[in-house]
N, C-alpha and C positions, 0 to 999 in steps of 0.2 A: 536657356530656354529648355523646357522639359520635353522629354521624348514622348511622342504620340503613343497612345495605347494601341496594341495590335488589334486587327479586326476581329469581330466576334467568332468567325469560323476558325481562326487560329486558336483562340481561347478555348473553344469547345474541344478541339482536337487534343490540346495539352491537358485540359481538365477532365475529359471523359474517362481516362483510365483510373485516375484516383476516385472519381465519383462512383464509377462502376464497382471498384473494390470496396469502397465504403458502404455502398448499397447492399452488395452481396454478403459481406462478412459482418456488418453491423445492423444496418436498418432491417433487412429481411429476417434475420434470426430473432430480433426484438419483436417484429410484428408477428412472426410465427409463434413465438411463445405466448404473446397475449392471446392469439387465436386459440392455441391449444388449451390455455387456462380456462376458457369459457365453455369447454365441451367435456362430456363424459368419455372416458377411454377404457377399453377392455383390451389390455396388452397394447398392440399398435393399431387397434381397430377404433375408429372414431365413432362415438355414440351420439346422443342428442345434445342439444344446447341445455347447459345447466346453470348459466349465469355465474354468480359468484360462489357457487357451492364449493368449488375447489379451494377458494381462498378461506372459506369457513372451515374447511377440513384442517388447514394448517393451524388454526388456532383452537380447534375443538376436539381433534382426534389424537388420542394417546398413541405413541409417545411424542408426536410432533408438537403438541401444545407445551410440552416440557422442554424439548430440545430446542425449538425456535428461539425463545427468550434467552435461554442460556448461550446459544450460539451467537445471538445478536450482542449480548453483553460482552462476550469474549472479543468479538470484532471491535466493539467500541473501545474496550481496554487495549487492545492491540494497537489501535490508532493512537490513543492518547499517549501511551508509553513510547511507542516508536517516534511519534512527532516530538516529544519532549526531548529524548536523547539524541535523536538525528539532528534536530535544529541546533541544539547547544554545541555537540561535538562538530557537526559540519560547519557551523560558522566559526567556531574556534579554529579548526584546521585551515579554513579558507583565510582567516586573518593572519595566521602564522606563515602560510605559504606566501601571502602577499608581501610580507616583510622579508622574504628572501632568506629563509632558513637553509642550512647546508642540506644537500641531497633531496631538495623538494620535488625534483622531477621524479626521481625514484619512489619517494613516498607517495606522490599523487598517483603513480601508476599502481602501487600496491593497493591503495584505498578504492581506486576505480575498478580494478580488475575483478573482484568478486561479483558485481552485479552484472557482468557480462557472461556469467556462467548460468546454466539452467538451475532454477530453484530445486528441482528434483536431485540434481547431482550434489549441490551444496548441502541439502538435507541428508542425503545418504552419508556423505562424508563426515558431517558433524555427528551423525548417529554412531559412527565408528569411533570418533574422537571421544564421545561421551559414554561409550560402552562401559558398564560397571566391571566387567571382567578383564578385558585387555585394552580398554581405552587409555590414552596417555593422560587425561585429565586426573582420573582417580590414581594412576600410577605415579604421577608426579606429586600428588598430595601425600601419598603414602611414603614416597621417597624422602620427603622433607619432614616427616613426622607428624603430619596432619590427618592421621587415619581416620579420626572422628568426623572429618568433613567429607570423606569419600562416601559417595552414595549412588544409587541408580537414578541419575538425573532425569531421565526421561521416563522412568517407572514409577516416580513418586508424584501424586497429584499435587503436592504443595510446590514442587520445583519444576515440573514439566512445562507448564505454560510461560512462566518467567523466563526459563532457559530458551524457549523457542522464540520469544520476543527479543532476547538479547542476540540470538543468532540472526534474526531478521535485521536488527540494527546494524550488526557487523556486515551483513550481506549488502544492504543498500546505502551504507553511510557515505560512499563516494558520490552518489547522486546529488543530494543536497549540497555536498562540499563543492562540487563542480558549479552548481547554480549560484551559490553564494560567492564563489570566486569570480565568476562572470559579472555578477552584480557589483562587487567591489571594484573591479576593473573599469566599469562603466561610470563610476562617480568621478567627476573631474577633481583633480587635486586642489584646484582653486578654493573649493568649498572648505576643505580642511585648513588650507593656509589662511584664509579669511578668519576662521574661528581662532586659530593660534594668535593671530595679530590682535584679536579682541581679548586675549589672555586666558583662553581655554586650554587646559591640559589634555593629555591624550585621551583619558577616559571620557572627559566632557565632550571632545570632538566625536568620539565614537558613539556616545550616548545620544547626543543632540543633533548630529549631523549625518553620520554614517548609518546608524541604525534606522532612522526614519526613512532615509532614501532607499533602503533595502526592503521596503513594504511590498513592492510588486514581487520580489523573489519570495518573501515569506508567503504571500498569497499562492503562488504557483506551487511551492513546496507543500503548503497545506492541502491544497486540492489534490495534487497527485499522490501524496501519502494517504489521504483518505480513500481515494479510489482503489489504491493498491492494498490497503489494509482491509477493506471489505471485499476485495476479490481474492484475498490470499487462499491458496489451495495447495500448490505443489510442495512448498516448504514444510507446511503443517502435516500434510499427508506423509512425507518422507520421515518426519520426526516423531509423529504421534499416531500414525495409522489412520485408516479411513473412518474408524469409528471415534476418532478424537480422544483416544486413551491417554493416560489411564483414567478410568471411571468418568469419561466425558469432559475431563478438565482442560483439554485442548481443542474441543469442538468448535468449529466456526461455520459460517454460513455456506461456504463453499464445500465443505465436507457433508453437511446436511443435505444440500442440493444434490450432490453426487449419490448419497445413500437413498434419498427419496426416489430419484429417477431410476436407479438400477436395483434397489431392494424394496421399493415401496409398495409392491403388490400389483394387481391388475390394472389399478386406476393410477399408476405411478406418472404417467405422462402429464395428466391434467393437473395433479397436485405439485409436481416439480416445476411445471411451467408457471404456476401461480407464485411459487417461491421465487423463480427467476424474475418475474415482473415485480414482486416486492422488492427484490434486491436492487433492481434497476431503479425504481422509484426513490428508494432511500439514497443510493449513490448519487443520482442525477439531482434530486432535491437538495441534499446537503452541499454538493459541489456548487450549485447555483447560489445558495445561501452564503457559502464562504466567499465566493466570487463577489457577490454584492457587498458583503461586509468589508472586504479588502479594498474594493473600489471606493466605498464611502471613506475609508481611512486615507486612501491616496488623495481623494478630492480635499480632505481637510488639511492636507500638508501644503496645498498650493495657495 
């Protein structure tokens, strides 16, 4: 016999703190950003209602009209590359750990530890590692005779952004690995045994049984990776600087928002708020589309 639900006053008492925090730190800032984006600002002084003029400024005023598409493209590439590498390696490591390799507890801790550290700290540490003068990466390449490969990794426009994406993958790899490990542990062993009885080999079991059953995990990883990729700020700031250097090759929406808000001139509040609203709409809309897509895939499996 099921346990009766607690009375509504008890539910209110327990839910009120979480609801209050959610409202104060998420709902209110979003509503405030939308409100600010619809008015003219002179410093911190609010002027008259201007409708969508601040949004038009983002797409029509130099240099925002050049920086915004470039930053959006960088965030998109950031998501695609991060998703491809993290999903592949995260799933691979989760499968290996499930099979009981030696030292798996130690390795699991090593992979999980980085994303518990502040992105700024991780970024500054990697900027020292990649330093062209005294960094161990270039020193190691020179020590083994590969002097031609040593370069200013974060100072070259052709290598800066790929390096930052690889650092981000290293930083967050443990997160999808844990999710995939939990998903694999939740799959009943009876399914694999039934497939083996029917003559399936290990690869066929993984391809036709395990992989489809991980669809909910893939959906969760995709949505969270997209949100994180389009909100990335601290790691890119620490490695590429607030201007997204060199030559804008590492510029992302988070950096553009920061520069617009604090360096954008007297009307910075309105234009930066418009950019924040656009970022929210892109992230929220894409997250909902991904969620609906994976839900349709899940429905097709049943």
